[in-house]
VONUMAR-424677 format. One record per residue (C-alpha): x, z, y; residue in one letter; residue number from 0. Coordinates in steps of 0.5 Angstrom, whole numbers, padded with zeros to 4 digits, m for minus. Each point is the difference from the previous one (the first is absolute). Layout:
N
SITE; X; Z; Y; A; NUM
...
//
This chain:
471
SITE; 0000; 0000; 0000; M; 0
SITE; 0002; m0001; 0007; K; 1
SITE; m0001; 0002; 0007; D; 2
SITE; 0003; m0004; 0005; Y; 3
SITE; m0001; 0000; 0008; R; 4
SITE; 0006; m0003; 0004; L; 5
SITE; 0002; 0003; 0007; P; 6
SITE; m0002; m0005; 0006; D; 7
SITE; 0006; 0001; 0005; R; 8
SITE; m0005; m0003; 0006; K; 9
SITE; m0005; 0006; m0001; S; 10
SITE; 0006; 0005; 0001; E; 11
SITE; 0002; m0003; 0006; A; 12
SITE; m0007; 0001; 0003; K; 13
SITE; m0003; 0006; 0002; R; 14
SITE; m0005; 0002; m0004; T; 15
SITE; m0004; 0005; 0005; G; 16
SITE; 0001; 0008; 0000; D; 17
SITE; 0003; 0003; m0006; P; 18
SITE; m0004; 0002; m0006; V; 19
SITE; 0002; 0007; 0000; R; 20
SITE; m0001; 0005; m0006; S; 21
SITE; 0003; 0006; m0004; V; 22
SITE; 0003; m0001; m0007; F; 23
SITE; m0005; 0002; m0006; T; 24
SITE; 0001; m0001; m0007; A; 25
SITE; m0005; 0000; m0006; A; 26
SITE; 0001; 0006; m0005; E; 27
SITE; 0001; m0005; m0006; D; 28
SITE; 0005; m0004; 0004; I; 29
SITE; 0004; 0007; 0000; K; 30
SITE; 0001; 0000; m0007; Q; 31
SITE; 0003; m0007; m0001; L; 32
SITE; 0007; 0001; 0000; G; 33
SITE; 0000; 0006; m0005; T; 34
SITE; 0006; m0001; m0005; G; 35
SITE; 0002; m0006; 0005; R; 36
SITE; 0006; m0001; 0004; K; 37
SITE; 0002; m0004; 0006; Y; 38
SITE; 0006; m0003; 0003; F; 39
SITE; 0001; m0002; 0007; I; 40
SITE; 0005; m0005; 0003; R; 41
SITE; 0000; m0001; 0007; T; 42
SITE; 0003; m0005; 0005; Y; 43
SITE; 0001; m0001; 0007; G; 44
SITE; m0002; 0005; 0006; C; 45
SITE; m0002; 0007; 0001; Q; 46
SITE; m0007; m0003; 0001; A; 47
SITE; 0000; m0002; m0008; N; 48
SITE; 0004; 0007; m0002; V; 49
SITE; m0006; 0004; 0004; R; 50
SITE; m0005; m0005; m0004; D; 51
SITE; 0004; 0002; m0007; S; 52
SITE; m0001; 0006; 0002; E; 53
SITE; m0008; 0000; 0000; T; 54
SITE; 0000; m0005; m0006; I; 55
SITE; 0003; 0007; m0003; A; 56
SITE; m0004; 0004; 0002; G; 57
SITE; m0006; m0004; m0002; I; 58
SITE; 0002; 0000; m0007; L; 59
SITE; 0002; 0007; m0001; E; 60
SITE; m0007; 0001; 0002; M; 61
SITE; m0001; m0004; m0005; M; 62
SITE; 0003; 0004; m0005; N; 63
SITE; 0006; m0005; m0002; F; 64
SITE; 0007; 0004; 0001; E; 65
SITE; 0006; m0004; 0003; C; 66
SITE; 0004; m0003; m0005; G; 67
SITE; 0008; m0002; 0000; T; 68
SITE; 0000; m0008; m0001; G; 69
SITE; m0004; m0005; m0003; Y; 70
SITE; 0002; 0002; m0007; E; 71
SITE; m0004; 0007; 0001; D; 72
SITE; m0006; m0002; 0005; S; 73
SITE; m0006; m0003; m0002; D; 74
SITE; m0002; m0003; 0007; V; 75
SITE; 0006; m0003; 0004; I; 76
SITE; m0001; m0001; 0007; I; 77
SITE; 0004; m0005; 0005; F; 78
SITE; m0001; 0001; 0007; N; 79
SITE; 0002; m0006; 0004; T; 80
SITE; 0003; m0003; 0006; C; 81
SITE; 0000; m0006; 0003; A; 82
SITE; 0003; 0000; 0007; V; 83
SITE; 0006; m0004; m0003; R; 84
SITE; 0000; m0006; m0006; H; 85
SITE; 0006; 0003; m0003; A; 86
SITE; m0004; 0007; m0002; A; 87
SITE; m0006; m0004; m0002; E; 88
SITE; 0005; m0004; m0005; E; 89
SITE; 0003; 0006; m0002; H; 90
SITE; m0007; 0003; m0002; V; 91
SITE; m0001; m0007; m0004; L; 92
SITE; 0006; 0001; m0003; G; 93
SITE; m0001; 0007; m0002; E; 94
SITE; m0007; m0001; m0003; I; 95
SITE; 0002; m0006; m0003; G; 96
SITE; 0004; 0003; m0005; N; 97
SITE; m0005; 0004; m0002; L; 98
SITE; m0004; m0005; m0004; K; 99
SITE; 0003; 0002; m0007; H; 100
SITE; m0001; 0007; 0002; F; 101
SITE; m0007; m0001; 0001; K; 102
SITE; 0000; m0003; m0006; T; 103
SITE; 0003; 0005; m0005; E; 104
SITE; m0004; 0005; 0005; H; 105
SITE; m0007; m0004; 0001; P; 106
SITE; m0004; 0007; 0001; D; 107
SITE; 0004; 0002; 0006; K; 108
SITE; m0003; m0002; 0007; I; 109
SITE; 0004; m0004; 0006; F; 110
SITE; m0002; 0000; 0007; V; 111
SITE; 0002; m0003; 0006; L; 112
SITE; m0002; 0003; 0006; C; 113
SITE; 0003; m0001; 0007; G; 114
SITE; 0001; m0005; 0005; C; 115
SITE; 0002; m0005; m0005; M; 116
SITE; m0007; 0001; m0003; S; 117
SITE; m0003; m0003; 0007; Q; 118
SITE; 0003; m0006; 0000; E; 119
SITE; m0004; m0005; m0003; E; 120
SITE; 0006; m0005; m0003; G; 121
SITE; 0003; 0006; m0003; I; 122
SITE; m0007; 0002; m0003; V; 123
SITE; m0001; m0007; m0003; S; 124
SITE; 0007; 0000; m0003; Q; 125
SITE; m0002; 0006; m0003; I; 126
SITE; m0006; m0002; m0003; I; 127
SITE; 0003; m0006; m0003; R; 128
SITE; 0007; 0002; m0002; S; 129
SITE; 0000; 0008; m0001; Y; 130
SITE; m0006; 0002; m0006; P; 131
SITE; 0004; 0006; 0000; Q; 132
SITE; m0003; 0003; 0006; I; 133
SITE; m0006; 0002; m0002; D; 134
SITE; m0002; 0002; 0007; L; 135
SITE; 0001; m0001; 0008; V; 136
SITE; m0003; 0003; 0005; F; 137
SITE; 0001; 0000; 0008; G; 138
SITE; 0003; 0004; 0005; T; 139
SITE; m0007; 0002; 0003; H; 140
SITE; m0002; 0003; m0007; D; 141
SITE; 0003; 0006; m0002; L; 142
SITE; m0006; 0004; 0000; A; 143
SITE; m0003; m0006; m0005; R; 144
SITE; 0006; 0002; m0005; L; 145
SITE; m0005; 0004; m0005; P; 146
SITE; m0005; m0005; m0001; E; 147
SITE; 0005; m0006; 0000; L; 148
SITE; 0004; 0004; m0005; L; 149
SITE; m0006; 0002; m0004; K; 150
SITE; m0002; m0007; m0001; K; 151
SITE; 0007; m0003; m0002; T; 152
SITE; 0000; 0006; m0005; M; 153
SITE; m0006; m0002; m0003; S; 154
SITE; 0003; m0008; m0002; G; 155
SITE; m0001; m0004; 0007; S; 156
SITE; 0006; m0002; 0003; R; 157
SITE; m0002; 0001; 0008; T; 158
SITE; 0002; m0005; 0005; I; 159
SITE; m0003; 0004; 0007; D; 160
SITE; 0003; 0000; 0007; V; 161
SITE; m0006; m0003; 0004; S; 162
SITE; 0001; 0003; 0007; S; 163
SITE; m0003; 0007; 0001; H; 164
SITE; 0005; 0001; 0006; Q; 165
SITE; m0005; 0003; 0004; G; 166
SITE; m0001; 0006; m0004; N; 167
SITE; 0004; 0007; 0001; I; 168
SITE; m0001; 0005; m0006; V; 169
SITE; 0003; 0007; 0003; E; 170
SITE; 0001; 0006; m0004; Q; 171
SITE; 0004; m0004; m0006; M; 172
SITE; 0004; 0004; m0005; P; 173
SITE; 0007; m0001; 0001; V; 174
SITE; 0006; 0003; m0005; E; 175
SITE; 0005; 0000; 0005; R; 176
SITE; 0008; m0002; m0003; S; 177
SITE; 0002; 0005; 0005; R; 178
SITE; m0001; 0007; 0001; K; 179
SITE; 0002; 0001; 0007; Y; 180
SITE; 0000; m0007; 0003; K; 181
SITE; m0007; m0004; 0000; A; 182
SITE; m0002; m0007; 0002; F; 183
SITE; m0007; 0001; 0005; V; 184
SITE; m0003; m0007; 0000; N; 185
SITE; m0004; 0000; 0007; I; 186
SITE; m0002; m0007; 0001; A; 187
SITE; 0000; m0007; m0004; Y; 188
SITE; 0002; m0007; 0002; G; 189
SITE; 0002; m0003; 0006; C; 190
SITE; m0003; m0005; 0005; D; 191
SITE; 0006; m0002; 0003; K; 192
SITE; 0001; m0007; m0004; F; 193
SITE; 0008; 0000; 0000; C; 194
SITE; 0001; m0008; m0002; T; 195
SITE; 0004; 0003; m0006; Y; 196
SITE; m0004; 0005; m0002; C; 197
SITE; m0004; 0000; m0006; I; 198
SITE; m0003; 0007; 0001; V; 199
SITE; m0007; m0002; 0004; P; 200
SITE; m0001; m0004; m0006; Y; 201
SITE; 0002; 0005; m0005; T; 202
SITE; m0002; 0007; 0003; R; 203
SITE; m0006; m0002; 0004; G; 204
SITE; m0001; 0001; 0007; R; 205
SITE; 0001; 0007; 0004; E; 206
SITE; m0005; 0005; m0001; R; 207
SITE; 0002; 0007; 0001; S; 208
SITE; m0001; 0006; m0004; R; 209
SITE; m0005; 0006; 0003; L; 210
SITE; 0004; 0005; 0004; Y; 211
SITE; m0003; 0007; m0003; E; 212
SITE; 0002; m0003; m0008; Y; 213
SITE; 0007; m0002; 0002; V; 214
SITE; 0000; 0007; 0003; I; 215
SITE; m0002; 0003; m0006; E; 216
SITE; 0005; m0004; m0005; E; 217
SITE; 0005; 0003; 0004; V; 218
SITE; m0003; 0008; 0001; Q; 219
SITE; 0000; 0000; m0008; K; 220
SITE; 0006; m0004; 0000; F; 221
SITE; 0004; 0006; 0004; K; 222
SITE; m0003; 0006; m0004; E; 223
SITE; 0001; m0003; m0007; S; 224
SITE; 0008; 0001; 0003; G; 225
SITE; 0001; m0007; 0003; G; 226
SITE; 0005; 0000; 0006; R; 227
SITE; 0000; m0007; 0002; E; 228
SITE; m0005; m0005; 0001; V; 229
SITE; 0001; m0009; 0001; T; 230
SITE; m0006; m0002; 0004; L; 231
SITE; m0001; m0007; m0003; L; 232
SITE; m0003; m0007; 0003; G; 233
SITE; 0002; m0007; 0000; Q; 234
SITE; 0000; 0001; 0008; N; 235
SITE; m0001; 0007; 0001; V; 236
SITE; 0000; 0000; 0008; N; 237
SITE; m0007; m0004; m0001; A; 238
SITE; m0004; 0006; m0003; Y; 239
SITE; m0006; 0002; 0002; G; 240
SITE; m0002; m0007; 0004; K; 241
SITE; m0005; m0002; m0004; D; 242
SITE; m0003; 0007; 0000; L; 243
SITE; 0000; m0001; 0007; G; 244
SITE; 0004; 0006; 0001; M; 245
SITE; 0005; m0001; 0007; E; 246
SITE; 0007; 0002; m0002; D; 247
SITE; m0003; 0002; m0007; G; 248
SITE; 0008; 0000; m0003; F; 249
SITE; 0003; 0004; 0005; T; 250
SITE; m0007; 0005; m0001; K; 251
SITE; 0001; m0001; m0008; L; 252
SITE; 0008; 0002; 0001; L; 253
SITE; m0002; 0006; 0004; E; 254
SITE; m0006; 0003; m0004; G; 255
SITE; 0005; m0001; m0006; V; 256
SITE; 0006; 0004; 0003; S; 257
SITE; m0006; 0006; 0002; E; 258
SITE; 0000; 0001; m0008; T; 259
SITE; 0007; 0003; 0000; G; 260
SITE; 0003; m0005; m0005; I; 261
SITE; 0008; 0001; 0001; D; 262
SITE; 0001; m0008; 0001; R; 263
SITE; m0004; m0006; 0002; I; 264
SITE; 0002; m0007; 0000; R; 265
SITE; m0004; m0007; 0000; F; 266
SITE; 0002; m0007; m0003; Y; 267
SITE; m0001; m0006; 0003; S; 268
SITE; 0000; 0000; 0007; S; 269
SITE; m0002; m0006; 0004; H; 270
SITE; 0004; m0001; 0006; P; 271
SITE; m0005; m0004; 0004; R; 272
SITE; m0005; 0006; m0001; D; 273
SITE; 0004; 0006; 0002; Y; 274
SITE; m0003; 0005; 0005; S; 275
SITE; 0004; 0005; 0005; I; 276
SITE; m0004; 0005; m0003; T; 277
SITE; 0002; 0000; m0007; T; 278
SITE; 0007; 0000; 0003; I; 279
SITE; m0001; 0006; 0003; D; 280
SITE; m0004; 0003; m0006; A; 281
SITE; 0007; m0001; m0004; M; 282
SITE; 0004; 0003; 0006; R; 283
SITE; m0005; 0006; 0001; D; 284
SITE; m0002; 0002; m0007; R; 285
SITE; 0007; 0003; m0004; P; 286
SITE; m0004; m0002; m0007; N; 287
SITE; 0000; m0008; 0001; I; 288
SITE; 0007; m0002; m0002; M; 289
SITE; 0004; m0004; 0006; P; 290
SITE; 0001; m0006; m0005; A; 291
SITE; m0004; m0007; 0000; L; 292
SITE; 0001; m0006; m0004; H; 293
SITE; m0003; m0005; 0005; L; 294
SITE; 0001; m0008; m0002; A; 295
SITE; 0002; m0005; 0004; V; 296
SITE; 0002; m0005; m0005; Q; 297
SITE; 0004; m0005; 0005; S; 298
SITE; 0004; 0001; 0006; G; 299
SITE; m0003; m0007; 0003; N; 300
SITE; m0005; m0001; 0005; D; 301
SITE; m0002; m0007; m0003; E; 302
SITE; 0000; 0002; m0008; I; 303
SITE; m0004; 0007; 0003; L; 304
SITE; m0005; m0005; 0003; K; 305
SITE; 0000; m0005; m0006; K; 306
SITE; m0001; 0007; m0005; M; 307
SITE; m0006; 0001; 0004; N; 308
SITE; 0003; 0008; 0002; R; 309
SITE; m0003; 0000; 0007; G; 310
SITE; 0006; 0003; 0004; Y; 311
SITE; 0007; m0002; 0002; T; 312
SITE; 0007; 0003; m0002; S; 313
SITE; 0000; 0003; 0007; D; 314
SITE; m0007; 0004; m0001; D; 315
SITE; 0003; 0002; m0006; F; 316
SITE; 0007; 0002; 0003; R; 317
SITE; m0005; 0003; 0006; R; 318
SITE; m0004; 0004; m0005; L; 319
SITE; 0007; 0003; m0004; V; 320
SITE; 0002; 0002; 0006; D; 321
SITE; m0006; 0003; 0002; E; 322
SITE; 0000; 0004; m0006; M; 323
SITE; 0008; 0002; 0001; K; 324
SITE; m0002; 0003; 0006; S; 325
SITE; m0006; 0004; m0002; R; 326
SITE; 0002; 0002; m0007; V; 327
SITE; 0006; 0004; m0001; K; 328
SITE; 0004; m0002; m0006; G; 329
SITE; m0004; m0006; m0002; I; 330
SITE; 0002; m0004; m0006; T; 331
SITE; m0002; m0008; m0001; F; 332
SITE; m0001; m0004; m0006; T; 333
SITE; m0002; m0006; 0000; T; 334
SITE; m0002; m0007; m0004; D; 335
SITE; 0004; m0007; 0001; L; 336
SITE; m0002; m0007; m0002; I; 337
SITE; 0006; m0004; m0001; V; 338
SITE; m0002; m0009; m0001; G; 339
SITE; m0007; 0000; 0004; F; 340
SITE; m0001; m0007; m0001; P; 341
SITE; 0004; m0003; 0007; G; 342
SITE; 0004; 0006; 0001; E; 343
SITE; 0007; m0003; 0002; T; 344
SITE; 0007; 0003; 0001; D; 345
SITE; m0002; 0002; 0006; A; 346
SITE; m0006; 0003; m0001; Q; 347
SITE; 0003; 0004; m0005; F; 348
SITE; 0006; 0002; 0005; E; 349
SITE; m0007; 0003; 0004; D; 350
SITE; m0002; 0005; m0006; T; 351
SITE; 0007; 0002; m0001; L; 352
SITE; 0001; 0001; 0008; A; 353
SITE; m0007; 0005; m0001; L; 354
SITE; 0003; 0004; m0005; V; 355
SITE; 0006; 0001; 0004; D; 356
SITE; m0005; 0002; 0005; Y; 357
SITE; m0004; 0005; m0004; C; 358
SITE; 0006; 0002; m0005; R; 359
SITE; m0006; 0001; m0005; F; 360
SITE; 0002; 0005; m0005; D; 361
SITE; m0002; m0004; m0006; N; 362
SITE; m0005; m0006; m0001; A; 363
SITE; m0002; m0004; m0005; Y; 364
SITE; 0002; m0007; 0000; T; 365
SITE; m0004; m0006; m0004; F; 366
SITE; 0001; m0007; 0000; V; 367
SITE; m0006; m0004; 0002; Y; 368
SITE; m0004; 0000; m0006; S; 369
SITE; m0006; m0006; 0001; P; 370
SITE; m0007; 0003; m0002; R; 371
SITE; m0005; m0004; m0003; E; 372
SITE; m0006; m0001; 0005; G; 373
SITE; 0003; 0003; 0006; T; 374
SITE; 0001; m0004; 0006; P; 375
SITE; 0008; 0000; m0001; A; 376
SITE; 0000; m0003; m0006; A; 377
SITE; m0003; m0006; 0003; S; 378
SITE; 0006; m0001; 0005; M; 379
SITE; 0007; m0003; m0003; E; 380
SITE; 0004; 0005; m0003; D; 381
SITE; 0007; m0004; 0002; N; 382
SITE; 0005; 0006; 0000; V; 383
SITE; 0004; m0002; m0006; P; 384
SITE; 0001; 0006; m0005; A; 385
SITE; 0007; 0001; 0001; E; 386
SITE; m0001; 0001; 0007; V; 387
SITE; m0005; 0005; 0000; K; 388
SITE; 0005; 0003; m0005; K; 389
SITE; 0005; 0000; 0004; Q; 390
SITE; m0004; 0003; 0006; R; 391
SITE; m0003; 0006; m0005; L; 392
SITE; 0008; 0002; m0001; Q; 393
SITE; 0001; 0000; 0007; V; 394
SITE; m0006; 0004; 0002; L; 395
SITE; 0000; 0005; m0006; N; 396
SITE; 0008; 0001; 0003; E; 397
SITE; m0002; 0001; 0007; R; 398
SITE; m0006; 0005; m0002; V; 399
SITE; 0005; 0003; m0004; A; 400
SITE; 0006; 0001; 0006; K; 401
SITE; m0006; 0004; 0003; Y; 402
SITE; m0002; 0004; m0005; S; 403
SITE; 0007; 0003; m0002; K; 404
SITE; 0000; 0001; 0008; M; 405
SITE; m0006; 0003; 0001; N; 406
SITE; 0001; 0005; m0007; N; 407
SITE; 0008; 0001; 0003; E; 408
SITE; m0003; 0004; 0006; E; 409
SITE; m0004; 0004; m0004; C; 410
SITE; 0007; 0003; m0004; V; 411
SITE; 0001; 0008; 0002; G; 412
SITE; m0008; 0001; 0002; K; 413
SITE; m0004; 0004; m0003; V; 414
SITE; m0006; m0004; m0002; L; 415
SITE; m0007; 0003; m0004; K; 416
SITE; m0001; m0004; m0006; V; 417
SITE; m0007; 0000; m0004; L; 418
SITE; 0003; 0000; m0008; C; 419
SITE; m0002; m0004; m0004; D; 420
SITE; 0003; 0002; m0006; G; 421
SITE; 0007; m0002; m0004; P; 422
SITE; 0004; m0007; 0003; S; 423
SITE; m0001; m0006; m0004; K; 424
SITE; 0008; m0001; 0000; R; 425
SITE; 0002; 0008; m0002; N; 426
SITE; m0006; 0003; m0002; P; 427
SITE; 0005; 0007; 0001; D; 428
SITE; m0002; m0001; 0007; R; 429
SITE; m0006; m0001; 0004; M; 430
SITE; m0003; m0005; 0005; C; 431
SITE; m0005; 0000; 0005; G; 432
SITE; m0002; m0003; 0006; Y; 433
SITE; 0001; 0003; 0008; T; 434
SITE; m0005; m0001; 0005; E; 435
SITE; 0003; m0006; 0002; S; 436
SITE; m0001; m0003; m0007; N; 437
SITE; 0007; 0000; m0002; R; 438
SITE; 0002; 0001; m0006; L; 439
SITE; 0005; 0005; m0002; V; 440
SITE; 0003; 0002; m0008; N; 441
SITE; 0003; 0008; 0001; F; 442
SITE; 0002; 0006; m0004; D; 443
SITE; m0006; 0004; 0000; A; 444
SITE; 0001; 0007; m0001; G; 445
SITE; m0006; 0003; m0001; N; 446
SITE; m0004; m0005; 0003; V; 447
SITE; m0005; m0003; m0004; R; 448
SITE; m0006; m0006; 0000; E; 449
SITE; m0004; 0001; 0005; G; 450
SITE; 0004; 0004; 0005; D; 451
SITE; 0001; m0001; 0006; I; 452
SITE; 0008; 0001; 0001; A; 453
SITE; 0005; 0001; 0005; D; 454
SITE; 0006; m0006; m0002; V; 455
SITE; 0006; 0000; 0004; R; 456
SITE; 0002; m0007; m0001; I; 457
SITE; 0008; m0002; m0002; T; 458
SITE; 0000; m0007; m0001; A; 459
SITE; m0003; m0006; 0002; A; 460
SITE; m0001; m0007; m0004; K; 461
SITE; m0004; m0007; 0002; S; 462
SITE; m0007; 0003; m0002; F; 463
SITE; 0000; 0008; m0002; S; 464
SITE; 0004; 0005; 0001; L; 465
SITE; 0004; 0006; m0003; D; 466
SITE; m0001; 0007; 0001; G; 467
SITE; m0001; 0007; m0003; E; 468
SITE; m0005; 0006; 0001; A; 469
SITE; 0001; 0006; 0005; L; 470
//
């Protein structure tokens, strides 16, 4: 038995009226479906996907599933995917392709594809045609429907259901957080910016905000459970509340979250076009709003920024950075940068390097331009040779690393507050954690334990991390 409903990318890009708001509920029979079964989730992509996987895990735990360790010991295997870059899609398709024989040997195991790839019509058609080992595909807007979709699949129906439900916002969904002391908290979904290279408005829909009281409630409960830090998530957090008719909604939300008393507040991702002075001043005036900001610029050349539909110039960006530095003591910046956008010349790339020289970013996520089917940029001539893109990326990475190392060296000898994440990946005899300015520190811990906020003296600087010792 088959049940196929494919996505409609055009409908995802349209405003569909006010969101349909509800609170999560599940029938009693659903809550026992996982008894004696285990699940395993493979997550790709950004923080939004990590948070979605935590919701998926929460729903499955509510259904009485237990968490497995991998493909072998799990009954339901979920791939929560990313579609931002073509290489990410190829990686997922390669991995699920390798499972074809495994599925033949274990026909009772259920393989699930969700996330941004599931909102691409071409990908879903490819899954239907060439990947029979995938039993269930559901869209980014349908996490709350997972119990009913999984129930249908467990009864023997191959279910492909990614029809648009982008207007829906379901509150109070279960969550199984991957970390005890840090939490991602969604505040909004989707994006209205329509940058020409970006697929997000088509895979995650248009901007819509959660209600203020539900966000505050989630943060408050996390704090009461022992949580120390929250990161407020949205494709464009600065736009929070616009669809609710709130004036200066994001600043008001920041202030409300601050008043819960949670130790640390971060937010991701910000768009330079929507920043307000009140948000900057909230960062200045409230000690639990961390002085660290991810502010994606993408390019330092005005013509490229215009072709990207970013809505600001390089000088606009410089002025915003200067304003923040003048108002928020010790603020640090990370950013996103794309090289090889269609038509980018050597001189235009030099403008990006000049912007990096001016802003001295603490780190940057750098990418070679990757055309995404269905976006406006995909119809532009991708005329920068691959070798040139590769060379530019190397030069850019070296420039970013230079300033990151210089900024880190300024920390040597200082005592910084570090929220301990647990043992260091490189040396389990040491601990690691992040400073208020979001710098990674590996340190000799003494009596410091995971979840502690410790004073750490910085003893050495590397390009993208610090070494230290707890006092």
